[in-house]
C-alpha positions as CSV (number, residue, x, y, z in Angstrom):
1,X,13.7,1.3,6.6
2,X,11.6,4.1,6.2
3,X,14.5,5.8,4.4
4,X,15.0,2.9,2.1
5,X,10.8,3.2,1.1
6,X,11.5,6.7,0.5
7,X,14.9,6.4,-1.6
8,X,13.5,4.3,-3.9
9,X,10.0,5.6,-4.6
10,X,12.5,8.4,-5.8
11,X,14.4,6.3,-7.9
12,X,11.1,5.1,-9.3
13,X,9.9,8.5,-9.9
14,X,13.1,9.3,-12.1
15,X,12.9,5.9,-14.2
16,X,9.0,5.9,-14.9
17,X,8.2,10.2,-14.9
18,X,5.6,9.2,-12.8
19,X,4.9,10.0,-9.1
20,X,5.2,6.9,-7.4
21,X,0.9,7.3,-6.1
22,X,0.2,6.9,-9.8
23,X,2.4,4.3,-10.1
24,X,0.5,2.6,-7.5
25,X,-2.9,3.2,-9.3
26,X,-2.5,2.4,-12.4
27,X,0.0,-0.8,-11.9
28,X,-1.5,-2.1,-9.0
29,X,-4.8,-1.2,-7.2
30,X,-6.3,-1.0,-10.6
31,X,-5.5,-3.1,-12.8
32,X,-5.7,-6.5,-9.6
33,X,-8.9,-4.6,-8.5
34,X,-8.3,-3.8,-5.6
35,X,-11.3,-0.9,-4.4
36,X,-10.7,-0.5,-0.8
37,X,-7.3,0.3,-1.4
38,X,-5.2,3.5,-0.5
39,X,-2.0,5.5,-0.2
40,X,-2.0,8.5,0.5
41,X,-5.6,9.6,1.8
42,X,-6.2,11.3,5.2
43,X,-9.3,8.9,6.3
44,X,-9.4,5.8,3.6
45,X,-13.5,5.0,4.1
46,X,-14.6,2.2,5.7
47,X,-12.7,-0.3,8.2
48,X,-9.1,-0.4,6.7
49,X,-5.5,-2.1,8.1
50,X,-2.5,-0.1,7.9
51,X,0.7,-0.5,9.5
52,X,0.2,2.6,12.4
53,X,-1.7,2.4,15.6
54,X,-1.9,4.1,18.7
55,X,-0.1,2.3,21.5
56,X,-3.5,3.5,23.9
57,X,-6.5,2.9,22.1
58,X,-6.3,0.9,18.9
59,X,-9.8,1.6,17.8
60,X,-8.6,5.4,17.7
61,X,-7.9,7.3,14.0
62,X,-4.1,6.9,14.2
63,X,-3.8,8.4,10.2
64,X,-1.6,12.1,12.0
65,X,1.0,9.4,14.1
66,X,2.5,8.5,10.6
67,X,5.9,9.4,10.6
68,X,5.2,10.5,7.2
69,X,2.4,10.5,4.2
70,X,5.5,8.7,1.5
71,X,5.7,5.0,1.0
72,X,6.5,3.7,3.9
73,X,3.4,4.1,6.0
74,X,0.9,6.2,3.4
75,X,-1.0,2.6,2.0
76,X,-4.3,1.4,3.3
77,X,-6.9,-1.8,2.7
78,X,-9.1,-3.9,3.9
79,X,-8.7,-7.4,4.5
80,X,-10.6,-8.3,1.7
81,X,-7.9,-6.3,-0.3
82,X,-5.4,-7.5,1.5
83,X,-6.7,-11.1,0.8
84,X,-6.2,-10.3,-3.4
85,X,-3.2,-9.6,-2.7
86,X,-1.8,-12.1,-1.3
87,X,-3.8,-14.5,-3.8
88,X,-2.5,-12.0,-6.6
89,X,1.7,-13.4,-5.2
90,X,0.9,-16.7,-3.9
91,X,-1.8,-18.7,-5.8
92,X,-0.8,-21.0,-8.9
93,X,-2.1,-19.1,-10.9
94,X,-1.9,-15.2,-9.5
95,X,-0.7,-12.4,-12.0
96,X,2.8,-11.5,-10.1
97,X,3.1,-15.5,-9.0
98,X,6.9,-15.8,-10.2
99,X,7.3,-13.2,-7.2
100,X,6.3,-15.2,-4.3
101,X,8.5,-17.8,-5.0
102,X,11.3,-15.6,-4.4
């Protein structure tokens, strides 16, 4: 549930002493070369994919419809970056291949 993501972010922040947005940027987004992935930004540039949409107009700007800007709804990425992420998880030589096996 959304609350679980909020709690997980608080646990991660307490354990590392760093905000979750910095951790995502420094440990995942930048090292993996995800140049079109954004966390917690009001209007990411370009044609980004996100988990929330308008029930009335799929092309309408939907950032304001998110329940919050926390870890349960604040990630945006292009299809190209989503493909990079999937290769990282599931490719035989991917950086996180062991996670993709679980």
